[in-house]
C-alpha positions as CSV (number, residue, x, y, z in Angstrom):
1,M,-15.4,10.4,13.9
2,L,-14.3,6.8,13.2
3,P,-14.3,4.3,16.0
4,T,-11.4,2.9,17.9
5,P,-11.0,-0.9,17.3
6,D,-12.3,-3.1,20.0
7,A,-9.1,-4.9,21.3
8,A,-11.2,-7.8,22.5
9,A,-12.5,-8.4,19.0
10,L,-9.0,-9.3,18.0
11,D,-9.4,-12.5,19.9
12,R,-12.2,-13.5,17.5
13,L,-10.1,-13.1,14.4
14,P,-9.9,-16.6,13.0
15,S,-6.6,-18.2,12.3
16,L,-4.6,-15.1,13.2
17,K,-2.5,-15.8,16.3
18,K,-0.8,-13.2,18.5
19,S,2.7,-12.4,17.1
20,D,5.6,-10.0,17.3
21,R,4.5,-6.7,15.8
22,M,4.8,-6.8,12.0
23,P,6.4,-3.9,10.1
24,V,4.4,-1.7,7.7
25,L,5.5,-1.1,4.1
26,F,4.8,1.7,1.7
27,I,6.1,0.6,-1.7
28,G,6.5,3.0,-4.6
29,H,5.4,0.6,-7.4
30,G,5.9,2.8,-10.5
31,S,5.6,1.2,-13.9
32,P,4.0,-2.3,-14.1
33,M,7.2,-3.4,-16.0
34,N,9.0,-3.3,-12.7
35,A,7.3,-6.6,-11.9
36,I,9.3,-8.4,-14.5
37,G,12.3,-6.2,-15.2
38,D,15.7,-7.0,-13.7
39,N,16.1,-3.6,-12.1
40,E,16.9,-2.0,-8.8
41,Y,13.3,-1.8,-7.8
42,R,12.4,-5.5,-8.3
43,R,15.7,-6.5,-6.7
44,S,14.9,-4.4,-3.6
45,W,11.5,-6.0,-3.3
46,Q,13.1,-9.4,-3.5
47,A,15.6,-8.4,-0.8
48,L,12.8,-7.1,1.4
49,G,10.9,-10.3,1.2
50,A,14.0,-12.2,2.3
51,E,13.9,-10.2,5.6
52,F,10.7,-12.0,6.7
53,G,11.5,-15.1,8.6
54,A,14.9,-13.6,9.5
55,K,14.4,-10.0,10.9
56,W,10.6,-10.2,11.1
57,P,8.1,-13.1,11.5
58,R,6.7,-14.6,8.4
59,P,3.3,-12.9,7.8
60,Q,0.1,-14.9,8.6
61,L,-1.8,-12.5,6.3
62,I,-1.1,-9.6,4.0
63,L,-3.4,-6.7,3.9
64,C,-2.7,-4.6,0.7
65,I,-3.9,-1.1,-0.1
66,S,-3.3,-0.3,-3.8
67,A,-3.7,3.0,-5.7
68,H,-5.7,1.0,-8.3
69,W,-8.9,0.0,-6.4
70,L,-11.1,3.0,-5.9
71,T,-14.7,2.5,-4.7
72,E,-17.7,4.1,-3.1
73,G,-17.3,3.2,0.5
74,W,-14.5,0.9,1.7
75,W,-14.4,-2.8,0.7
76,L,-12.3,-5.9,1.4
77,T,-11.7,-8.8,-1.0
78,A,-13.4,-11.8,0.6
79,M,-13.0,-14.6,-1.9
80,A,-11.0,-17.8,-1.4
81,Q,-9.0,-17.4,-4.6
82,P,-8.6,-13.7,-5.7
83,K,-7.9,-13.4,-9.4
84,T,-4.9,-11.6,-10.8
85,I,-6.0,-8.4,-12.5
86,H,-4.1,-7.0,-15.4
87,D,-5.4,-3.4,-15.2
88,F,-3.2,-1.7,-17.8
89,G,-2.6,-1.6,-21.5
90,G,0.1,-1.2,-24.1
91,F,2.6,-3.5,-22.4
92,P,4.3,-6.8,-23.6
93,Q,2.4,-10.0,-23.5
94,E,4.8,-11.3,-20.8
95,L,3.3,-8.8,-18.4
96,F,-0.3,-10.0,-19.1
97,D,0.8,-13.6,-18.6
98,Q,1.8,-12.9,-15.0
99,Q,-0.2,-14.6,-12.4
100,Y,-0.1,-14.4,-8.6
101,P,-2.3,-17.2,-7.2
102,A,-2.1,-16.3,-3.6
103,P,-5.1,-17.5,-1.6
104,G,-7.6,-15.2,0.0
105,E,-8.9,-15.5,3.6
106,P,-12.7,-14.9,3.6
107,A,-13.1,-15.6,7.3
108,A,-10.4,-13.1,8.2
109,A,-11.9,-10.5,5.8
110,Q,-15.2,-10.8,7.5
111,A,-13.7,-10.4,11.0
112,I,-11.6,-7.4,9.8
113,S,-14.7,-5.8,8.3
114,L,-16.3,-5.8,11.7
115,L,-13.2,-4.7,13.5
116,V,-12.3,-1.8,11.1
117,R,-15.3,0.3,10.5
118,Q,-16.2,3.0,8.0
119,R,-18.5,4.6,10.7
120,A,-19.6,3.4,14.1
121,S,-22.4,1.4,12.6
122,A,-21.0,0.5,9.2
123,P,-18.5,-2.4,8.7
124,L,-16.3,-2.5,5.7
125,G,-18.0,-4.0,2.6
126,L,-17.1,-7.5,1.5
127,D,-16.4,-8.2,-2.2
128,G,-16.9,-11.9,-3.0
129,G,-15.6,-11.9,-6.5
130,E,-15.8,-8.6,-8.5
131,W,-12.2,-7.5,-7.7
132,G,-9.1,-9.5,-6.9
133,L,-5.4,-8.4,-6.8
134,D,-4.6,-5.5,-9.1
135,H,-1.2,-4.7,-10.4
136,G,-0.5,-2.3,-7.5
137,A,-0.7,-5.4,-5.3
138,W,0.7,-8.3,-7.2
139,S,3.5,-6.5,-9.0
140,V,5.2,-5.9,-5.6
141,L,4.1,-9.0,-3.7
142,K,5.2,-11.4,-6.4
143,P,8.9,-10.4,-6.1
144,M,8.7,-10.3,-2.3
145,F,6.8,-13.5,-1.8
146,P,7.1,-15.5,-5.0
147,E,5.6,-18.7,-3.6
148,A,2.3,-17.0,-3.4
149,D,1.5,-19.0,-0.3
150,I,0.6,-16.2,2.1
151,P,-3.1,-15.2,2.1
152,V,-3.7,-11.7,0.7
153,I,-6.7,-9.4,1.3
154,Q,-7.0,-6.1,-0.6
155,L,-8.6,-3.1,0.9
156,S,-10.2,-0.5,-1.4
157,M,-10.1,3.3,-1.0
158,D,-13.2,5.5,-1.0
159,Y,-12.1,8.2,-3.4
160,A,-14.9,10.5,-2.5
161,R,-13.6,10.8,1.0
162,G,-11.0,13.4,2.1
163,P,-7.4,12.5,3.1
164,E,-8.2,12.9,6.8
165,D,-10.8,10.1,6.5
166,H,-8.4,7.7,4.9
167,Y,-5.8,8.5,7.6
168,A,-8.4,8.0,10.4
169,L,-9.5,4.7,9.0
170,A,-5.9,3.6,8.7
171,K,-5.3,4.1,12.4
172,Q,-7.7,1.2,13.0
173,L,-5.3,-1.1,11.1
174,K,-2.6,-0.7,13.7
175,A,-3.9,-3.4,16.0
176,L,-3.8,-6.0,13.2
177,R,0.0,-5.8,13.2
178,D,0.1,-7.8,16.5
179,R,-1.8,-10.6,14.8
180,G,0.7,-11.4,12.1
181,V,-0.9,-9.0,9.5
182,L,1.6,-7.3,7.2
183,V,0.2,-4.0,5.9
184,V,1.5,-3.2,2.4
185,A,0.5,0.1,0.9
186,S,1.3,0.5,-2.8
187,G,1.3,3.8,-4.6
188,N,3.8,6.7,-5.3
189,I,4.7,9.8,-3.4
190,V,4.9,11.7,-6.8
191,H,2.9,10.4,-9.7
192,N,2.2,12.5,-12.8
193,L,2.1,10.4,-16.0
194,R,1.3,13.4,-18.1
195,Q,4.8,14.9,-17.5
196,M,6.8,11.7,-17.9
197,Q,10.1,12.0,-19.8
198,R,11.2,9.0,-21.8
199,G,14.9,8.4,-21.3
200,A,15.1,10.3,-18.0
201,T,17.6,8.7,-15.6
202,A,16.8,7.5,-12.1
203,S,18.4,10.7,-10.7
204,Q,16.6,13.1,-13.0
205,A,13.3,14.7,-11.8
206,Y,11.4,17.9,-12.3
207,D,12.0,20.6,-9.7
208,W,8.4,20.3,-8.5
209,A,8.8,16.5,-8.2
210,L,11.9,16.9,-6.1
211,E,10.3,19.5,-3.9
212,F,7.2,17.5,-3.1
213,D,9.1,14.2,-2.6
214,Q,11.6,15.8,-0.3
215,T,8.9,17.7,1.7
216,I,6.9,14.5,2.2
217,G,10.1,12.5,2.9
218,G,11.0,15.1,5.5
219,Y,7.6,14.7,7.3
220,I,8.1,11.0,7.4
221,Q,11.7,11.2,8.7
222,Q,10.7,13.6,11.4
223,G,7.8,11.4,12.5
224,N,5.4,14.2,11.6
225,L,3.0,11.8,10.1
226,D,-0.2,13.8,10.8
227,A,1.1,16.4,8.3
228,L,0.9,13.9,5.5
229,Q,-2.9,14.2,5.3
230,N,-2.5,17.9,4.6
231,F,-0.5,17.5,1.4
232,Q,-2.9,19.5,-0.7
233,K,-2.0,22.6,1.4
234,L,1.4,22.5,-0.4
235,G,-0.4,24.2,-3.3
236,Q,0.8,24.1,-6.9
237,V,3.6,21.7,-6.2
238,A,1.1,19.2,-4.9
239,K,-1.1,19.7,-7.9
240,M,1.8,19.0,-10.2
241,A,2.9,16.0,-8.1
242,H,-0.6,14.5,-8.1
243,P,-3.1,15.7,-10.8
244,T,-5.2,13.0,-9.2
245,H,-4.2,11.8,-5.8
246,E,-5.0,8.0,-5.8
247,H,-1.3,7.2,-5.8
248,Y,-0.7,9.3,-2.8
249,L,-3.5,8.0,-0.6
250,P,-1.9,4.6,0.1
251,L,0.9,6.4,2.0
252,L,-1.8,7.6,4.4
253,Y,-2.8,4.0,5.1
254,A,0.8,3.0,5.9
255,A,1.4,6.1,8.0
256,G,-1.8,5.7,10.0
257,A,-0.9,2.1,10.9
258,V,2.4,3.1,12.6
259,E,3.5,5.1,15.7
260,A,4.8,8.6,15.0
261,R,8.3,7.9,16.3
262,E,8.5,4.3,15.1
263,A,11.9,3.3,13.5
264,M,11.8,3.7,9.7
265,R,14.0,3.6,6.7
266,F,13.8,4.7,3.1
267,F,14.7,2.8,0.0
268,N,14.4,3.3,-3.7
269,T,14.8,7.0,-3.4
270,S,14.9,7.6,-7.1
271,Y,12.6,8.5,-10.0
272,Q,11.1,7.0,-13.1
273,G,10.5,9.3,-16.1
274,G,11.3,12.3,-14.0
275,S,7.8,12.5,-12.6
276,I,7.3,9.3,-10.6
277,S,8.9,9.1,-7.2
278,M,9.8,5.5,-6.3
279,R,10.6,6.5,-2.6
280,S,9.5,3.6,-0.4
281,V,9.4,3.3,3.4
282,V,9.7,0.5,5.9
283,W,8.5,1.1,9.5
284,G,9.2,-1.3,12.3
């Protein structure tokens, strides 16, 4: 059983002032090329960023959970200047040239590590320089916040733990939303690179991809968020949607940080290559 965050500890979070409750984002990031392509996905991320300062407060801090940082135990980036990680291959040089020089926030990372615990006696680990911001983070944050002037902390995922553990830890993130922390989870509801079809249109998808995406989307729309942690019980369709499930897990971090009946909306409800769902969700 993971602990409940100590509300009084929030008062010890450095530099994070009480704010209106921030939204929570789950972003289907898909191909790294979406970061530089002039397509519907990148344009939607730009439009979403423009809502901050208008509909919602400007974030004091971004906490990002990406499909691409898997670890033993849970860790937070805790360096003053996280590096931009180009964790992919076979793409144009323009993509490797991309930088996202957002600052880190070591003091906030340390405070969050004590507030959000792996177990009652175990704070989150602090990474002082090994990681940074991988493409699951910067590829969506750069279109949303191109000035790179909002501090970003990335939270890893312990891949050895079951979905219920990820979901339970995510529930501890909820309190951070009242301190100007924007939770951004970046993955994909369907992600099977082995089955990708070149030339498939955004409306084309395998039957199993459609079934899984629509089932999970139904849980989200109904506010049945607890059901999301049981995705493997969907059987063969889940195995096809996620031969490995690191791209699904970020959804659990977003869902854990919101209320079951909190207002939500979908966007980018289309597919890349027939086997990657780009469905994204905004709560709040």
